[in-house]
C-alpha positions in Angstrom: 0.0 0.0 0.0 1.3 3.5 -0.9 2.4 5.2 2.3 0.3 8.2 3.2 2.0 11.6 3.2 -1.1 13.1 4.8 -1.7 14.0 8.5 -3.2 11.3 10.6 -6.6 11.8 12.2 -7.5 10.8 15.7 -9.0 7.5 14.4 -5.6 6.6 12.9 -6.6 7.1 9.3 -4.8 9.5 7.0 -6.4 13.0 6.8 -7.1 13.7 3.2 -7.0 17.4 3.6 -3.5 18.2 4.8 -0.1 17.2 3.5 2.8 16.5 5.9 5.4 17.6 3.4 4.1 21.0 2.6 1.4 21.6 5.3 -1.1 22.8 2.7 -4.4 21.6 1.4 -4.1 18.3 -0.4 -5.9 19.5 -3.5 -4.8 23.2 -3.5 -5.5 24.4 -7.0 -4.8 27.8 -8.5 -8.4 27.9 -9.7 -9.9 30.8 -11.6 -13.1 32.3 -12.8 -14.2 32.1 -16.5 -15.6 34.9 -18.6 -16.9 34.7 -22.1 -17.4 38.1 -23.7 -19.5 38.5 -26.9 -18.4 35.0 -28.1 -19.4 34.1 -31.6 -18.6 31.2 -34.0 -19.5 30.9 -37.6 -19.1 27.8 -39.8 -19.3 29.1 -43.3 -22.8 30.7 -43.5 -24.0 29.0 -40.3 -23.9 30.9 -37.0 -23.3 28.2 -34.3 -22.8 30.6 -31.4 -24.2 34.1 -31.4 -22.7 36.8 -29.1 -22.7 34.8 -25.9 -21.5 36.5 -22.7 -21.2 34.6 -19.4 -19.4 35.3 -16.2 -18.7 32.1 -14.2 -17.5 32.7 -10.6 -14.5 30.8 -9.3 -15.3 27.4 -7.9 -18.8 27.2 -9.3 -20.3 24.3 -11.3 -21.9 25.9 -14.4 -24.0 24.0 -16.9 -24.7 24.7 -20.5 -28.0 22.9 -21.2 -29.7 22.4 -24.5 -30.7 20.1 -27.3 -28.4 19.0 -30.1 -27.2 21.8 -32.3 -27.9 24.6 -29.8 -24.2 25.6 -29.6 -23.3 24.3 -26.2 -20.5 21.9 -27.3 -19.1 24.6 -29.7 -18.7 26.9 -26.7 -17.0 24.2 -24.7 -14.6 23.5 -27.5 -13.8 27.2 -27.9 -13.0 27.4 -24.2 -10.8 24.3 -24.5 -9.0 25.8 -27.5 -10.1 23.1 -30.0 -12.2 25.6 -32.0 -11.2 29.2 -32.8 -13.8 31.9 -32.1 -14.9 34.0 -35.0 -14.9 36.9 -32.6 -15.2 37.5 -28.9 -13.0 37.0 -25.8 -12.3 34.1 -23.5 -10.8 35.0 -20.2 -9.4 32.7 -17.5 -9.4 35.2 -14.7 -7.6 38.2 -16.2 -5.8 36.1 -18.8 -7.0 36.3 -22.4 -6.7 32.8 -23.7 -8.7 33.3 -26.9 -5.8 32.7 -29.2 -3.8 30.3 -27.2 -3.5 26.6 -28.2 -5.1 24.0 -25.9 -1.9 23.0 -24.2 -1.2 26.6 -23.1 -4.6 27.1 -21.4 -4.2 24.7 -18.5 -7.8 23.4 -18.7 -8.7 19.8 -17.8 -11.1 18.0 -20.2 -13.4 15.1 -19.5 -14.9 13.5 -22.6 -18.1 11.6 -23.3 -16.2 8.5 -24.4 -13.6 8.4 -21.6 -10.7 8.5 -24.1 -8.5 6.2 -22.1 -5.4 4.5 -23.6 -6.4 0.8 -23.7 -2.8 -0.5 -23.3 -2.0 1.6 -20.3 -2.9 0.9 -16.7 -5.2 3.2 -14.7 -2.2 4.8 -13.1 -0.4 5.3 -16.4 -3.5 6.9 -17.9 -3.8 9.3 -15.0 -0.1 10.1 -15.3 -0.1 10.7 -19.0 -0.6 14.4 -18.8 2.1 14.6 -16.2 4.6 12.8 -18.5 3.9 15.4 -21.2 4.7 18.1 -18.6 7.9 16.3 -17.7 7.1 16.1 -14.0 9.6 14.3 -11.8 9.0 10.6 -11.0 8.4 11.3 -7.3 6.0 14.2 -7.9 4.2 12.3 -10.6 3.7 9.3 -8.3 2.3 11.6 -5.6 -0.1 13.4 -8.0 -1.4 10.0 -9.4 -2.0 8.7 -5.9 -3.8 11.9 -4.8 -6.0 12.0 -7.9 -7.0 8.3 -7.6 -7.7 8.8 -3.9 -10.0 11.7 -4.8 -12.1 9.6 -7.2 -11.9 6.5 -5.0 -10.0 4.4 -7.5 -6.7 3.8 -5.7 -7.2 0.0 -5.5 -7.6 -0.2 -9.3 -4.3 1.6 -10.1 -2.8 -1.5 -11.9 -5.8 -2.5 -13.9 -6.4 -1.9 -17.6 -9.4 0.1 -18.7 -11.2 -2.9 -20.2 -11.1 -4.4 -16.7 -13.3 -1.6 -15.4 -17.0 -0.7 -15.5 -18.1 2.4 -17.4 -18.5 4.3 -14.2 -15.0 3.3 -13.1 -13.5 4.4 -16.4 -15.2 7.8 -16.1 -13.7 8.2 -12.6 -10.3 7.5 -14.1 -10.9 10.1 -16.8 -11.8 12.6 -14.1 -8.6 11.7 -12.2 -6.5 12.3 -15.3 -8.2 15.6 -15.9 -7.4 16.9 -12.4 -4.0 15.3 -11.9 -2.1 18.3 -13.5 -3.9 20.8 -11.4 -5.9 22.7 -14.1 -7.2 26.2 -13.7 -10.7 24.9 -14.6 -12.4 21.7 -15.6 -14.4 21.2 -18.8 -16.9 18.3 -19.0 -18.5 17.2 -22.3 -21.6 15.2 -21.5 -19.5 12.9 -19.3 -22.4 10.7 -18.1 -24.3 10.1 -21.3 -22.7 6.6 -21.9 -23.6 5.3 -18.4 -26.8 3.5 -17.4 -29.3 5.2 -15.1 -28.0 3.9 -11.8 -24.4 4.7 -12.6 -25.4 8.2 -13.7 -26.9 8.8 -10.3 -23.8 7.6 -8.6 -21.5 9.7 -10.8 -23.7 12.8 -10.3 -23.0 12.5 -6.6 -19.3 12.0 -7.2 -19.0 15.1 -9.4 -20.8 17.2 -6.9 -18.5 15.9 -4.1 -15.4 16.6 -6.2 -16.6 20.1 -7.0 -17.1 20.8 -3.4 -13.8 19.4 -2.4 -11.6 20.9 -5.1 -13.4 24.3 -5.3 -12.5 24.2 -9.0 -14.5 26.1 -11.7 -16.4 23.6 -13.8 -18.1 24.1 -17.2 -20.4 21.2 -17.9 -22.2 20.5 -21.1 -25.3 18.3 -21.2 -28.8 17.8 -22.7 -30.0 16.1 -19.6 -32.3 18.4 -17.6 -32.3 16.3 -14.4 -28.5 16.3 -14.5 -28.4 20.0 -14.7 -31.1 20.6 -12.1 -29.5 18.3 -9.5 -25.9 19.4 -9.9 -25.6 23.0 -11.2 -24.9 26.2 -9.3 -26.1 28.0 -12.4 -27.6 26.9 -15.7 -27.6 28.6 -19.1 -30.4 27.2 -21.2 -29.4 27.5 -24.9 -31.3 27.6 -28.1 -30.1 28.4 -31.6 -26.7 29.5 -30.5 -28.0 32.0 -27.9 -28.7 31.9 -24.2 -32.5 31.6 -23.7 -32.3 32.0 -19.9 -29.6 32.0 -17.2 -30.1 31.4 -13.5 -30.1 29.0 -10.7 -31.8 25.6 -11.2 -34.8 26.8 -9.1 -35.0 30.1 -10.9 -35.0 28.4 -14.3 -37.5 25.7 -13.3 -39.9 27.8 -11.2 -39.7 31.0 -13.2 -39.2 30.1 -16.9 -39.1 33.3 -19.0 -40.1 31.7 -22.3 -42.3 28.9 -23.5 -39.2 27.1 -24.8 -37.6 27.0 -21.4 -40.8 26.0 -19.6 -41.2 23.0 -22.0 -37.5 22.1 -22.1 -37.1 22.0 -18.3 -39.7 19.5 -17.2 -43.3 19.2 -18.2 -45.9 22.0 -18.0 -49.4 23.0 -19.0 -49.9 26.2 -21.1 -53.1 28.2 -20.7 -53.8 31.4 -22.7 -55.5 34.3 -20.9 -56.0 38.0 -20.5 -54.9 40.2 -17.5 -57.8 41.7 -15.7 -57.5 44.4 -13.0 -54.5 45.7 -11.1 -51.5 44.0 -9.5 -52.1 42.8 -6.0 -50.0 43.2 -2.8 -48.4 39.8 -3.4 -47.2 40.8 -6.9 -49.8 38.6 -8.7 -52.6 39.6 -11.1 -55.8 38.0 -12.1 -55.9 36.3 -15.5 -59.1 35.2 -17.2 -58.5 31.9 -18.9 -60.8 29.2 -20.5 -60.4 27.1 -17.3 -61.3 29.9 -14.9 -59.7 33.0 -13.4 -56.3 32.5 -12.0 -53.9 34.6 -10.0 -50.5 34.6 -11.6 -47.0 36.1 -11.7 -46.7 38.2 -14.9 -44.1 40.7 -16.1 -44.6 44.4 -15.1 -45.1 45.2 -18.7 -48.3 43.2 -18.8 -51.1 45.4 -17.6 -54.9 45.2 -17.6 -56.1 43.8 -20.9 -52.8 42.3 -21.9 -52.8 38.8 -23.5 -50.5 36.3 -21.7 -49.6 32.6 -21.8 -49.4 30.9 -18.4 -47.2 28.0 -17.5 -48.5 25.6 -14.7 -46.3 22.7 -13.7 -48.3 19.4 -13.3 -46.8 18.8 -9.9 -48.0 22.2 -8.6 -51.6 21.3 -9.2 -53.4 19.8 -6.2 -56.4 17.4 -6.3 -58.8 19.0 -3.8 -61.4 16.7 -2.2 -64.5 18.0 -0.5 -63.1 17.6 3.0 -59.8 19.3 2.2 -59.2 22.7 3.7 -58.1 25.3 1.1 -56.3 28.6 1.8 -58.1 30.8 -0.8 -55.8 33.7 -0.1 -52.9 31.9 -1.8 -54.7 29.2 -3.9 -56.6 29.5 -7.1 -59.5 27.1 -7.5 -60.0 25.8 -11.0 -63.4 24.9 -12.3 -64.6 21.4 -11.8 -63.0 18.9 -14.2 -63.2 15.2 -15.1 -60.3 12.9 -14.8 -60.1 10.9 -18.0 -56.9 9.0 -17.4 -55.1 8.0 -14.2 -51.7 6.2 -14.1 -50.3 4.9 -10.8 -46.5 5.0 -10.5 -45.9 4.1 -6.9 -44.6 7.3 -5.3 -46.6 9.4 -7.8 -49.7 9.2 -9.9 -50.3 11.0 -13.2 -53.7 12.2 -14.1 -55.2 13.8 -17.2 -58.1 16.1 -16.3 -60.4 17.8 -18.8 -61.5 21.3 -17.6 -63.9 23.2 -19.8 -62.6 21.2 -22.8 -58.9 21.7 -22.0 -56.8 18.7 -21.1 -54.6 19.4 -18.0 -51.7 17.2 -16.8 -51.6 16.7 -13.0 -48.8 14.9 -11.1 -49.9 13.7 -7.6 -47.2 12.9 -5.0 -48.0 10.1 -2.5 -51.3 9.3 -4.2 -54.2 8.6 -1.8 -56.5 6.9 -4.2 -55.9 4.0 -6.6 -57.4 6.0 -9.5 -59.5 9.1 -10.2 -60.4 8.0 -13.7 -63.9 8.8 -14.6 -64.5 11.0 -11.6 -65.2 14.7 -11.3 -62.5 16.4 -9.3 -61.4 20.0 -8.3 -57.9 21.3 -8.8 -56.0 24.0 -6.9 -52.7 25.7 -7.5 -50.7 28.2 -5.5 -50.8 31.7 -7.0 -47.0 32.0 -7.3 -46.7 28.7 -9.1 -48.6 30.1 -12.1 -46.1 32.0 -14.3 -46.5 34.0 -17.5 -44.0 33.1 -20.2 -43.1 34.7 -23.5 -43.9 32.8 -26.7 
């Protein structure tokens, strides 16, 4: 077993946070923030990225989220140095790296397909970047050990990649990317090749590593759940532009556009017209085909304005006759008929027709086996009804 160079804890185990040799944090990185200023990329007549500006704070886990062709991977490749911007600036801290080759940027990269050398052991794969940097044998051995410890792969150091599971190979790819102490870490859909269980495990690992290293991470994915569960901030992209930028809760609970509302989870859209003035809680009344609802709408939408409302299925509540309702914060929808009910264990999904409009309802911890064929009432909190732009 490799002797530990780290301080011993009271329980006799090595403390992973302090090094005996240098008395500093084990994973002390010279991390930096990342700024993209008016970044643009054209391929012939096609604009892949159009004037994108982002400021990513040091140590944050930032997601570029969008469907195929939205420009997210092109941005990542420009930050890595694999693609040259048509115009714009890429800053690592105060350092302009826009014209530097990849090897001069000091950015770690984790690919979708692992990109491990099949003839090299796990330790040799992790140390490959250190060999390129001509690190001394003793320092290289220490870095490899530290990196494998971080991703919990030390016991597999002598194995070949084909002797590992997909999740283990991705851990090795992570260890290789952090072994040379990059200024920031770039991840290109790193979990897309893993099965559902392994994806959940690796999400937790990436969050843990982010918390431990405090390194800035730029993460590209099309998986909404991945972004919502991991990100400090999300940029939802569409057609080379940022459609919305914010925290996972902001983006999910307060989508600004119909596209974001549909792309991040499921929702119901209802068209209506603003009636009356804004209330003390910031909501306004909106007349819709399914009843009058209180909703959050932009300040620019005044009495008489047409709006499109987004109502998440899980925000709708099935209200039974004996249920108490706080009418100060809850809108009662008109009576509807449940035409379809699907039991999924912890949840149930219902389709309810209200005044000819089909509404999706997700019920947590369902109390009844089925509402199919029954007349039911629905309620929703005022602040969970949000106006979106078309």
